[in-house]
PyMOL Python script that loads the backbone (N, CA, C, O; Angstrom):
from pymol import cmd

cmd.read_pdbstr("""\
ATOM      1  N   UNK A   1      -0.164  19.162  16.925  1.00  0.00           N
ATOM      2  CA  UNK A   1      -1.324  18.310  16.823  1.00  0.00           C
ATOM      3  C   UNK A   1      -1.820  18.000  18.237  1.00  0.00           C
ATOM      4  O   UNK A   1      -1.042  17.586  19.096  1.00  0.00           O
ATOM      5  N   UNK A   2      -3.132  18.205  18.474  1.00  0.00           N
ATOM      6  CA  UNK A   2      -3.695  17.970  19.798  1.00  0.00           C
ATOM      7  C   UNK A   2      -3.918  16.480  20.040  1.00  0.00           C
ATOM      8  O   UNK A   2      -4.086  15.699  19.104  1.00  0.00           O
ATOM      9  N   UNK A   3      -3.916  16.105  21.322  1.00  0.00           N
ATOM     10  CA  UNK A   3      -4.195  14.719  21.684  1.00  0.00           C
ATOM     11  C   UNK A   3      -5.674  14.444  21.451  1.00  0.00           C
ATOM     12  O   UNK A   3      -6.525  15.273  21.776  1.00  0.00           O
ATOM     13  N   UNK A   4      -5.975  13.295  20.897  1.00  0.00           N
ATOM     14  CA  UNK A   4      -7.355  12.935  20.603  1.00  0.00           C
ATOM     15  C   UNK A   4      -7.769  11.740  21.449  1.00  0.00           C
ATOM     16  O   UNK A   4      -6.959  10.850  21.705  1.00  0.00           O
ATOM     17  N   UNK A   5      -9.026  11.715  21.885  1.00  0.00           N
ATOM     18  CA  UNK A   5      -9.493  10.622  22.729  1.00  0.00           C
ATOM     19  C   UNK A   5      -9.846   9.374  21.929  1.00  0.00           C
ATOM     20  O   UNK A   5     -10.055   9.441  20.717  1.00  0.00           O
ATOM     21  N   UNK A   6      -9.911   8.248  22.607  1.00  0.00           N
ATOM     22  CA  UNK A   6     -10.448   7.012  22.045  1.00  0.00           C
ATOM     23  C   UNK A   6      -9.733   6.522  20.805  1.00  0.00           C
ATOM     24  O   UNK A   6      -8.506   6.427  20.772  1.00  0.00           O
ATOM     25  N   UNK A   7     -10.508   6.217  19.797  1.00  0.00           N
ATOM     26  CA  UNK A   7     -10.014   5.627  18.556  1.00  0.00           C
ATOM     27  C   UNK A   7      -9.583   6.659  17.524  1.00  0.00           C
ATOM     28  O   UNK A   7      -9.128   6.297  16.438  1.00  0.00           O
ATOM     29  N   UNK A   8      -9.720   7.920  17.846  1.00  0.00           N
ATOM     30  CA  UNK A   8      -9.437   8.981  16.881  1.00  0.00           C
ATOM     31  C   UNK A   8      -7.984   9.018  16.402  1.00  0.00           C
ATOM     32  O   UNK A   8      -7.763   9.318  15.229  1.00  0.00           O
ATOM     33  N   UNK A   9      -6.978   8.732  17.243  1.00  0.00           N
ATOM     34  CA  UNK A   9      -5.601   8.780  16.720  1.00  0.00           C
ATOM     35  C   UNK A   9      -5.370   7.814  15.554  1.00  0.00           C
ATOM     36  O   UNK A   9      -4.738   8.179  14.563  1.00  0.00           O
ATOM     37  N   UNK A  10      -5.877   6.594  15.671  1.00  0.00           N
ATOM     38  CA  UNK A  10      -5.740   5.636  14.566  1.00  0.00           C
ATOM     39  C   UNK A  10      -6.455   6.151  13.324  1.00  0.00           C
ATOM     40  O   UNK A  10      -5.927   6.073  12.215  1.00  0.00           O
ATOM     41  N   UNK A  11      -7.651   6.673  13.518  1.00  0.00           N
ATOM     42  CA  UNK A  11      -8.428   7.171  12.389  1.00  0.00           C
ATOM     43  C   UNK A  11      -7.725   8.334  11.704  1.00  0.00           C
ATOM     44  O   UNK A  11      -7.789   8.463  10.482  1.00  0.00           O
ATOM     45  N   UNK A  12      -7.058   9.181  12.478  1.00  0.00           N
ATOM     46  CA  UNK A  12      -6.338  10.312  11.882  1.00  0.00           C
ATOM     47  C   UNK A  12      -5.196   9.808  11.005  1.00  0.00           C
ATOM     48  O   UNK A  12      -4.965  10.346   9.922  1.00  0.00           O
ATOM     49  N   UNK A  13      -4.488   8.791  11.456  1.00  0.00           N
ATOM     50  CA  UNK A  13      -3.409   8.218  10.649  1.00  0.00           C
ATOM     51  C   UNK A  13      -3.985   7.636   9.361  1.00  0.00           C
ATOM     52  O   UNK A  13      -3.445   7.862   8.279  1.00  0.00           O
ATOM     53  N   UNK A  14      -5.072   6.894   9.478  1.00  0.00           N
ATOM     54  CA  UNK A  14      -5.702   6.291   8.307  1.00  0.00           C
ATOM     55  C   UNK A  14      -6.137   7.375   7.317  1.00  0.00           C
ATOM     56  O   UNK A  14      -5.927   7.234   6.112  1.00  0.00           O
ATOM     57  N   UNK A  15      -6.732   8.436   7.812  1.00  0.00           N
ATOM     58  CA  UNK A  15      -7.168   9.525   6.938  1.00  0.00           C
ATOM     59  C   UNK A  15      -5.978  10.203   6.270  1.00  0.00           C
ATOM     60  O   UNK A  15      -6.064  10.600   5.108  1.00  0.00           O
ATOM     61  N   UNK A  16      -4.867  10.340   6.994  1.00  0.00           N
ATOM     62  CA  UNK A  16      -3.661  10.923   6.411  1.00  0.00           C
ATOM     63  C   UNK A  16      -3.121  10.082   5.272  1.00  0.00           C
ATOM     64  O   UNK A  16      -2.692  10.610   4.246  1.00  0.00           O
ATOM     65  N   UNK A  17      -3.145   8.780   5.454  1.00  0.00           N
ATOM     66  CA  UNK A  17      -2.707   7.874   4.393  1.00  0.00           C
ATOM     67  C   UNK A  17      -3.628   8.002   3.189  1.00  0.00           C
ATOM     68  O   UNK A  17      -3.168   8.084   2.050  1.00  0.00           O
ATOM     69  N   UNK A  18      -4.932   8.019   3.449  1.00  0.00           N
ATOM     70  CA  UNK A  18      -5.905   8.127   2.366  1.00  0.00           C
ATOM     71  C   UNK A  18      -5.672   9.398   1.551  1.00  0.00           C
ATOM     72  O   UNK A  18      -5.711   9.364   0.321  1.00  0.00           O
ATOM     73  N   UNK A  19      -5.431  10.507   2.227  1.00  0.00           N
ATOM     74  CA  UNK A  19      -5.272  11.773   1.513  1.00  0.00           C
ATOM     75  C   UNK A  19      -3.941  11.876   0.776  1.00  0.00           C
ATOM     76  O   UNK A  19      -3.795  12.703  -0.124  1.00  0.00           O
ATOM     77  N   UNK A  20      -2.973  11.050   1.147  1.00  0.00           N
ATOM     78  CA  UNK A  20      -1.645  11.161   0.559  1.00  0.00           C
ATOM     79  C   UNK A  20      -1.407  10.239  -0.638  1.00  0.00           C
ATOM     80  O   UNK A  20      -0.429  10.412  -1.365  1.00  0.00           O
ATOM     81  N   UNK A  21      -2.270   9.285  -0.842  1.00  0.00           N
ATOM     82  CA  UNK A  21      -1.991   8.300  -1.884  1.00  0.00           C
ATOM     83  C   UNK A  21      -2.784   8.569  -3.159  1.00  0.00           C
ATOM     84  O   UNK A  21      -3.780   9.292  -3.158  1.00  0.00           O
ATOM     85  N   UNK A  22      -2.318   7.977  -4.221  1.00  0.00           N
ATOM     86  CA  UNK A  22      -3.006   8.087  -5.502  1.00  0.00           C
ATOM     87  C   UNK A  22      -4.235   7.184  -5.511  1.00  0.00           C
ATOM     88  O   UNK A  22      -4.378   6.313  -4.653  1.00  0.00           O
ATOM     89  N   UNK A  23      -5.104   7.391  -6.464  1.00  0.00           N
ATOM     90  CA  UNK A  23      -6.359   6.636  -6.513  1.00  0.00           C
ATOM     91  C   UNK A  23      -6.139   5.136  -6.663  1.00  0.00           C
ATOM     92  O   UNK A  23      -6.932   4.349  -6.146  1.00  0.00           O
ATOM     93  N   UNK A  24      -5.092   4.725  -7.352  1.00  0.00           N
ATOM     94  CA  UNK A  24      -4.838   3.289  -7.493  1.00  0.00           C
ATOM     95  C   UNK A  24      -4.507   2.653  -6.147  1.00  0.00           C
ATOM     96  O   UNK A  24      -4.923   1.529  -5.866  1.00  0.00           O
ATOM     97  N   UNK A  25      -3.766   3.367  -5.328  1.00  0.00           N
ATOM     98  CA  UNK A  25      -3.437   2.871  -3.994  1.00  0.00           C
ATOM     99  C   UNK A  25      -4.663   2.956  -3.095  1.00  0.00           C
ATOM    100  O   UNK A  25      -4.883   2.085  -2.254  1.00  0.00           O
ATOM    101  N   UNK A  26      -5.467   4.011  -3.274  1.00  0.00           N
ATOM    102  CA  UNK A  26      -6.697   4.163  -2.495  1.00  0.00           C
ATOM    103  C   UNK A  26      -7.592   2.937  -2.658  1.00  0.00           C
ATOM    104  O   UNK A  26      -8.178   2.469  -1.681  1.00  0.00           O
ATOM    105  N   UNK A  27      -7.707   2.411  -3.878  1.00  0.00           N
ATOM    106  CA  UNK A  27      -8.539   1.232  -4.116  1.00  0.00           C
ATOM    107  C   UNK A  27      -8.030   0.040  -3.315  1.00  0.00           C
ATOM    108  O   UNK A  27      -8.826  -0.732  -2.781  1.00  0.00           O
ATOM    109  N   UNK A  28      -6.732  -0.114  -3.229  1.00  0.00           N
ATOM    110  CA  UNK A  28      -6.138  -1.206  -2.450  1.00  0.00           C
ATOM    111  C   UNK A  28      -6.402  -1.027  -0.958  1.00  0.00           C
ATOM    112  O   UNK A  28      -6.725  -1.994  -0.268  1.00  0.00           O
ATOM    113  N   UNK A  29      -6.270   0.187  -0.457  1.00  0.00           N
ATOM    114  CA  UNK A  29      -6.553   0.454   0.957  1.00  0.00           C
ATOM    115  C   UNK A  29      -8.022   0.173   1.257  1.00  0.00           C
ATOM    116  O   UNK A  29      -8.344  -0.453   2.267  1.00  0.00           O
ATOM    117  N   UNK A  30      -8.900   0.631   0.390  1.00  0.00           N
ATOM    118  CA  UNK A  30     -10.336   0.436   0.598  1.00  0.00           C
ATOM    119  C   UNK A  30     -10.704  -1.039   0.612  1.00  0.00           C
ATOM    120  O   UNK A  30     -11.653  -1.435   1.289  1.00  0.00           O
ATOM    121  N   UNK A  31      -9.966  -1.852  -0.126  1.00  0.00           N
ATOM    122  CA  UNK A  31     -10.252  -3.282  -0.164  1.00  0.00           C
ATOM    123  C   UNK A  31      -9.927  -3.969   1.156  1.00  0.00           C
ATOM    124  O   UNK A  31     -10.421  -5.065   1.418  1.00  0.00           O
ATOM    125  N   UNK A  32      -9.105  -3.343   1.987  1.00  0.00           N
ATOM    126  CA  UNK A  32      -8.677  -3.956   3.241  1.00  0.00           C
ATOM    127  C   UNK A  32      -9.192  -3.212   4.464  1.00  0.00           C
ATOM    128  O   UNK A  32      -8.606  -3.321   5.541  1.00  0.00           O
ATOM    129  N   UNK A  33     -10.247  -2.479   4.320  1.00  0.00           N
ATOM    130  CA  UNK A  33     -10.760  -1.702   5.444  1.00  0.00           C
ATOM    131  C   UNK A  33     -12.271  -1.620   5.342  1.00  0.00           C
ATOM    132  O   UNK A  33     -12.868  -2.125   4.391  1.00  0.00           O
ATOM    133  N   UNK A  34     -12.874  -0.991   6.312  1.00  0.00           N
ATOM    134  CA  UNK A  34     -14.318  -0.777   6.286  1.00  0.00           C
ATOM    135  C   UNK A  34     -14.584   0.397   5.356  1.00  0.00           C
ATOM    136  O   UNK A  34     -14.284   1.541   5.696  1.00  0.00           O
ATOM    137  N   UNK A  35     -15.140   0.122   4.199  1.00  0.00           N
ATOM    138  CA  UNK A  35     -15.317   1.158   3.179  1.00  0.00           C
ATOM    139  C   UNK A  35     -16.108   2.352   3.678  1.00  0.00           C
ATOM    140  O   UNK A  35     -15.737   3.492   3.398  1.00  0.00           O
ATOM    141  N   UNK A  36     -17.187   2.118   4.408  1.00  0.00           N
ATOM    142  CA  UNK A  36     -17.981   3.246   4.881  1.00  0.00           C
ATOM    143  C   UNK A  36     -17.176   4.121   5.831  1.00  0.00           C
ATOM    144  O   UNK A  36     -17.293   5.346   5.795  1.00  0.00           O
ATOM    145  N   UNK A  37     -16.362   3.505   6.677  1.00  0.00           N
ATOM    146  CA  UNK A  37     -15.528   4.290   7.583  1.00  0.00           C
ATOM    147  C   UNK A  37     -14.521   5.112   6.790  1.00  0.00           C
ATOM    148  O   UNK A  37     -14.310   6.288   7.088  1.00  0.00           O
ATOM    149  N   UNK A  38     -13.904   4.513   5.793  1.00  0.00           N
ATOM    150  CA  UNK A  38     -12.934   5.240   4.975  1.00  0.00           C
ATOM    151  C   UNK A  38     -13.586   6.405   4.250  1.00  0.00           C
ATOM    152  O   UNK A  38     -13.006   7.487   4.164  1.00  0.00           O
ATOM    153  N   UNK A  39     -14.786   6.191   3.730  1.00  0.00           N
ATOM    154  CA  UNK A  39     -15.480   7.279   3.042  1.00  0.00           C
ATOM    155  C   UNK A  39     -15.888   8.373   4.010  1.00  0.00           C
ATOM    156  O   UNK A  39     -15.949   9.543   3.632  1.00  0.00           O
ATOM    157  N   UNK A  40     -16.169   8.008   5.255  1.00  0.00           N
ATOM    158  CA  UNK A  40     -16.476   9.019   6.267  1.00  0.00           C
ATOM    159  C   UNK A  40     -15.243   9.861   6.569  1.00  0.00           C
ATOM    160  O   UNK A  40     -15.344  11.078   6.724  1.00  0.00           O
ATOM    161  N   UNK A  41     -14.084   9.222   6.652  1.00  0.00           N
ATOM    162  CA  UNK A  41     -12.858   9.918   7.040  1.00  0.00           C
ATOM    163  C   UNK A  41     -12.269  10.763   5.913  1.00  0.00           C
ATOM    164  O   UNK A  41     -11.667  11.805   6.174  1.00  0.00           O
ATOM    165  N   UNK A  42     -12.431  10.334   4.682  1.00  0.00           N
ATOM    166  CA  UNK A  42     -11.753  10.984   3.562  1.00  0.00           C
ATOM    167  C   UNK A  42     -12.022  12.481   3.442  1.00  0.00           C
ATOM    168  O   UNK A  42     -11.074  13.229   3.205  1.00  0.00           O
ATOM    169  N   UNK A  43     -13.264  12.969   3.591  1.00  0.00           N
ATOM    170  CA  UNK A  43     -13.499  14.399   3.379  1.00  0.00           C
ATOM    171  C   UNK A  43     -13.244  15.289   4.592  1.00  0.00           C
ATOM    172  O   UNK A  43     -13.417  16.504   4.502  1.00  0.00           O
ATOM    173  N   UNK A  44     -12.840  14.719   5.716  1.00  0.00           N
ATOM    174  CA  UNK A  44     -12.663  15.527   6.924  1.00  0.00           C
ATOM    175  C   UNK A  44     -11.407  16.379   6.795  1.00  0.00           C
ATOM    176  O   UNK A  44     -10.310  15.860   6.589  1.00  0.00           O
ATOM    177  N   UNK A  45     -11.579  17.678   6.918  1.00  0.00           N
ATOM    178  CA  UNK A  45     -10.452  18.606   6.846  1.00  0.00           C
ATOM    179  C   UNK A  45      -9.718  18.597   8.187  1.00  0.00           C
ATOM    180  O   UNK A  45     -10.339  18.383   9.229  1.00  0.00           O
ATOM    181  N   UNK A  46      -8.402  18.826   8.171  1.00  0.00           N
ATOM    182  CA  UNK A  46      -7.636  18.792   9.418  1.00  0.00           C
ATOM    183  C   UNK A  46      -8.203  19.697  10.511  1.00  0.00           C
ATOM    184  O   UNK A  46      -8.196  19.324  11.684  1.00  0.00           O
ATOM    185  N   UNK A  47      -8.692  20.876  10.143  1.00  0.00           N
ATOM    186  CA  UNK A  47      -9.207  21.795  11.160  1.00  0.00           C
ATOM    187  C   UNK A  47     -10.554  21.344  11.737  1.00  0.00           C
ATOM    188  O   UNK A  47     -10.976  21.848  12.778  1.00  0.00           O
ATOM    189  N   UNK A  48     -11.231  20.402  11.072  1.00  0.00           N
ATOM    190  CA  UNK A  48     -12.507  19.880  11.566  1.00  0.00           C
ATOM    191  C   UNK A  48     -12.342  18.594  12.371  1.00  0.00           C
ATOM    192  O   UNK A  48     -13.281  18.137  13.023  1.00  0.00           O
ATOM    193  N   UNK A  49     -11.149  18.016  12.322  1.00  0.00           N
ATOM    194  CA  UNK A  49     -10.940  16.676  12.858  1.00  0.00           C
ATOM    195  C   UNK A  49     -11.358  16.540  14.323  1.00  0.00           C
ATOM    196  O   UNK A  49     -12.127  15.642  14.665  1.00  0.00           O
ATOM    197  N   UNK A  50     -10.866  17.409  15.174  1.00  0.00           N
ATOM    198  CA  UNK A  50     -11.126  17.284  16.614  1.00  0.00           C
ATOM    199  C   UNK A  50     -12.611  17.382  16.946  1.00  0.00           C
ATOM    200  O   UNK A  50     -13.061  16.783  17.923  1.00  0.00           O
ATOM    201  N   UNK A  51     -13.375  18.122  16.158  1.00  0.00           N
ATOM    202  CA  UNK A  51     -14.809  18.258  16.420  1.00  0.00           C
ATOM    203  C   UNK A  51     -15.634  17.121  15.833  1.00  0.00           C
ATOM    204  O   UNK A  51     -16.580  16.663  16.473  1.00  0.00           O
ATOM    205  N   UNK A  52     -15.305  16.659  14.643  1.00  0.00           N
ATOM    206  CA  UNK A  52     -16.154  15.696  13.936  1.00  0.00           C
ATOM    207  C   UNK A  52     -15.866  14.246  14.258  1.00  0.00           C
ATOM    208  O   UNK A  52     -16.797  13.457  14.426  1.00  0.00           O
ATOM    209  N   UNK A  53     -14.610  13.878  14.347  1.00  0.00           N
ATOM    210  CA  UNK A  53     -14.266  12.465  14.324  1.00  0.00           C
ATOM    211  C   UNK A  53     -14.334  11.734  15.670  1.00  0.00           C
ATOM    212  O   UNK A  53     -14.966  10.679  15.726  1.00  0.00           O
ATOM    213  N   UNK A  54     -13.736  12.217  16.738  1.00  0.00           N
ATOM    214  CA  UNK A  54     -13.647  11.386  17.946  1.00  0.00           C
ATOM    215  C   UNK A  54     -14.977  10.870  18.483  1.00  0.00           C
ATOM    216  O   UNK A  54     -15.099   9.685  18.791  1.00  0.00           O
ATOM    217  N   UNK A  55     -15.964  11.733  18.599  1.00  0.00           N
ATOM    218  CA  UNK A  55     -17.243  11.283  19.179  1.00  0.00           C
ATOM    219  C   UNK A  55     -17.931  10.251  18.298  1.00  0.00           C
ATOM    220  O   UNK A  55     -18.359   9.206  18.790  1.00  0.00           O
ATOM    221  N   UNK A  56     -18.043  10.525  17.019  1.00  0.00           N
ATOM    222  CA  UNK A  56     -18.722   9.597  16.123  1.00  0.00           C
ATOM    223  C   UNK A  56     -17.967   8.279  16.019  1.00  0.00           C
ATOM    224  O   UNK A  56     -18.577   7.210  16.024  1.00  0.00           O
ATOM    225  N   UNK A  57     -16.662   8.348  15.925  1.00  0.00           N
ATOM    226  CA  UNK A  57     -15.866   7.137  15.820  1.00  0.00           C
ATOM    227  C   UNK A  57     -16.003   6.280  17.067  1.00  0.00           C
ATOM    228  O   UNK A  57     -16.114   5.058  16.966  1.00  0.00           O
ATOM    229  N   UNK A  58     -15.998   6.894  18.235  1.00  0.00           N
ATOM    230  CA  UNK A  58     -16.180   6.133  19.469  1.00  0.00           C
ATOM    231  C   UNK A  58     -17.557   5.481  19.528  1.00  0.00           C
ATOM    232  O   UNK A  58     -17.683   4.341  19.975  1.00  0.00           O
ATOM    233  N   UNK A  59     -18.584   6.190  19.085  1.00  0.00           N
ATOM    234  CA  UNK A  59     -19.928   5.603  19.052  1.00  0.00           C
ATOM    235  C   UNK A  59     -19.945   4.385  18.129  1.00  0.00           C
ATOM    236  O   UNK A  59     -20.492   3.343  18.487  1.00  0.00           O
ATOM    237  N   UNK A  60     -19.355   4.513  16.958  1.00  0.00           N
ATOM    238  CA  UNK A  60     -19.327   3.402  16.009  1.00  0.00           C
ATOM    239  C   UNK A  60     -18.567   2.205  16.558  1.00  0.00           C
ATOM    240  O   UNK A  60     -19.080   1.086  16.556  1.00  0.00           O
ATOM    241  N   UNK A  61     -17.356   2.435  17.024  1.00  0.00           N
ATOM    242  CA  UNK A  61     -16.516   1.335  17.489  1.00  0.00           C
ATOM    243  C   UNK A  61     -17.094   0.701  18.747  1.00  0.00           C
ATOM    244  O   UNK A  61     -17.133  -0.525  18.853  1.00  0.00           O
ATOM    245  N   UNK A  62     -17.539   1.500  19.693  1.00  0.00           N
ATOM    246  CA  UNK A  62     -18.107   0.951  20.920  1.00  0.00           C
ATOM    247  C   UNK A  62     -19.404   0.206  20.643  1.00  0.00           C
ATOM    248  O   UNK A  62     -19.665  -0.833  21.249  1.00  0.00           O
ATOM    249  N   UNK A  63     -20.213   0.725  19.736  1.00  0.00           N
ATOM    250  CA  UNK A  63     -21.463   0.050  19.387  1.00  0.00           C
ATOM    251  C   UNK A  63     -21.226  -1.274  18.691  1.00  0.00           C
ATOM    252  O   UNK A  63     -21.888  -2.265  18.998  1.00  0.00           O
ATOM    253  N   UNK A  64     -20.295  -1.300  17.763  1.00  0.00           N
ATOM    254  CA  UNK A  64     -19.997  -2.534  17.047  1.00  0.00           C
ATOM    255  C   UNK A  64     -19.353  -3.569  17.951  1.00  0.00           C
ATOM    256  O   UNK A  64     -19.487  -4.770  17.717  1.00  0.00           O
ATOM    257  N   UNK A  65     -18.660  -3.114  18.973  1.00  0.00           N
ATOM    258  CA  UNK A  65     -17.976  -4.033  19.867  1.00  0.00           C
ATOM    259  C   UNK A  65     -18.760  -4.404  21.105  1.00  0.00           C
ATOM    260  O   UNK A  65     -18.235  -5.100  21.974  1.00  0.00           O
ATOM    261  N   UNK A  66     -20.004  -3.962  21.212  1.00  0.00           N
ATOM    262  CA  UNK A  66     -20.770  -4.229  22.426  1.00  0.00           C
ATOM    263  C   UNK A  66     -21.077  -5.715  22.560  1.00  0.00           C
ATOM    264  O   UNK A  66     -21.216  -6.422  21.561  1.00  0.00           O
ATOM    265  N   UNK A  67     -21.182  -6.181  23.795  1.00  0.00           N
ATOM    266  CA  UNK A  67     -21.493  -7.583  24.068  1.00  0.00           C
ATOM    267  C   UNK A  67     -22.835  -7.980  23.475  1.00  0.00           C
ATOM    268  O   UNK A  67     -22.964  -9.072  22.922  1.00  0.00           O
ATOM    269  N   UNK A  68     -23.829  -7.117  23.582  1.00  0.00           N
ATOM    270  CA  UNK A  68     -25.156  -7.425  23.051  1.00  0.00           C
ATOM    271  C   UNK A  68     -25.108  -7.647  21.543  1.00  0.00           C
ATOM    272  O   UNK A  68     -25.755  -8.560  21.030  1.00  0.00           O
ATOM    273  N   UNK A  69     -24.354  -6.825  20.836  1.00  0.00           N
ATOM    274  CA  UNK A  69     -24.259  -6.961  19.380  1.00  0.00           C
ATOM    275  C   UNK A  69     -23.563  -8.260  19.002  1.00  0.00           C
ATOM    276  O   UNK A  69     -23.984  -8.935  18.062  1.00  0.00           O
ATOM    277  N   UNK A  70     -22.504  -8.618  19.720  1.00  0.00           N
ATOM    278  CA  UNK A  70     -21.795  -9.862  19.418  1.00  0.00           C
ATOM    279  C   UNK A  70     -22.672 -11.075  19.702  1.00  0.00           C
ATOM    280  O   UNK A  70     -22.713 -12.011  18.904  1.00  0.00           O
ATOM    281  N   UNK A  71     -23.373 -11.066  20.832  1.00  0.00           N
ATOM    282  CA  UNK A  71     -24.242 -12.195  21.178  1.00  0.00           C
ATOM    283  C   UNK A  71     -25.380 -12.345  20.180  1.00  0.00           C
ATOM    284  O   UNK A  71     -25.760 -13.462  19.829  1.00  0.00           O
ATOM    285  N   UNK A  72     -25.915 -11.244  19.732  1.00  0.00           N
ATOM    286  CA  UNK A  72     -27.041 -11.286  18.799  1.00  0.00           C
ATOM    287  C   UNK A  72     -26.598 -11.728  17.410  1.00  0.00           C
ATOM    288  O   UNK A  72     -27.412 -12.205  16.620  1.00  0.00           O
ATOM    289  N   UNK A  73     -25.317 -11.571  17.111  1.00  0.00           N
ATOM    290  CA  UNK A  73     -24.795 -11.975  15.814  1.00  0.00           C
ATOM    291  C   UNK A  73     -25.345 -11.158  14.661  1.00  0.00           C
ATOM    292  O   UNK A  73     -25.478 -11.660  13.545  1.00  0.00           O
ATOM    293  N   UNK A  74     -25.656  -9.934  14.919  1.00  0.00           N
ATOM    294  CA  UNK A  74     -26.187  -9.065  13.869  1.00  0.00           C
ATOM    295  C   UNK A  74     -25.538  -7.695  13.982  1.00  0.00           C
ATOM    296  O   UNK A  74     -24.802  -7.408  14.927  1.00  0.00           O
ATOM    297  N   UNK A  75     -25.826  -6.869  13.006  1.00  0.00           N
ATOM    298  CA  UNK A  75     -25.302  -5.504  13.030  1.00  0.00           C
ATOM    299  C   UNK A  75     -25.938  -4.730  14.164  1.00  0.00           C
ATOM    300  O   UNK A  75     -27.098  -4.939  14.518  1.00  0.00           O
ATOM    301  N   UNK A  76     -25.168  -3.855  14.707  1.00  0.00           N
ATOM    302  CA  UNK A  76     -25.661  -2.997  15.781  1.00  0.00           C
ATOM    303  C   UNK A  76     -26.632  -1.970  15.215  1.00  0.00           C
ATOM    304  O   UNK A  76     -26.398  -1.419  14.140  1.00  0.00           O
ATOM    305  N   UNK A  77     -27.701  -1.717  15.920  1.00  0.00           N
ATOM    306  CA  UNK A  77     -28.603  -0.639  15.540  1.00  0.00           C
ATOM    307  C   UNK A  77     -28.661   0.339  16.691  1.00  0.00           C
ATOM    308  O   UNK A  77     -28.600  -0.057  17.855  1.00  0.00           O
ATOM    309  N   UNK A  78     -28.776   1.583  16.379  1.00  0.00           N
ATOM    310  CA  UNK A  78     -28.817   2.609  17.407  1.00  0.00           C
ATOM    311  C   UNK A  78     -30.262   2.951  17.696  1.00  0.00           C
ATOM    312  O   UNK A  78     -31.046   3.209  16.782  1.00  0.00           O
ATOM    313  N   UNK A  79     -30.609   2.951  18.967  1.00  0.00           N
ATOM    314  CA  UNK A  79     -31.974   3.247  19.389  1.00  0.00           C
ATOM    315  C   UNK A  79     -32.083   4.698  19.787  1.00  0.00           C
ATOM    316  O   UNK A  79     -31.165   5.268  20.377  1.00  0.00           O
ATOM    317  N   UNK A  80     -33.200   5.281  19.462  1.00  0.00           N
ATOM    318  CA  UNK A  80     -33.445   6.668  19.870  1.00  0.00           C
ATOM    319  C   UNK A  80     -34.084   6.677  21.243  1.00  0.00           C
ATOM    320  O   UNK A  80     -34.912   5.832  21.581  1.00  0.00           O
ATOM    321  N   UNK A  81     -33.658   7.692  22.045  1.00  0.00           N
ATOM    322  CA  UNK A  81     -34.171   8.032  23.337  1.00  0.00           C
ATOM    323  C   UNK A  81     -34.859   7.017  24.087  1.00  0.00           C
ATOM    324  O   UNK A  81     -35.314   7.274  25.202  1.00  0.00           O
TER     325      UNK A  81
END
""", "prot")
cmd.dss("prot")
cmd.show_as("cartoon", "prot")
cmd.util.cbc("prot")
cmd.orient("prot")
C-alpha cells in the first residue's frame, strides 16, 4: 500500500470499514459520520484510491476548516477562478 498525503490515510481506513461491514452496521456508521463523505468513499475501488481521493478530500477538509468559513458561521462555498 502506497503512502497517501493529507487526510487520505484516515479516509482509506473508513472506506475499508464501510466495504467490510453488513448493511445494518453500515447504517450505524453512517449515523456517526458525514453521510456525503461516506457515500463519496464507498464506491472508490482500491486501484482508483490514490488518484481520486487525496486531492478531493484535502480540498473538502481544508475548505471546511478555513478561518474564513468558521468566522462566517456558514458552509464553505468554492469560488471559481
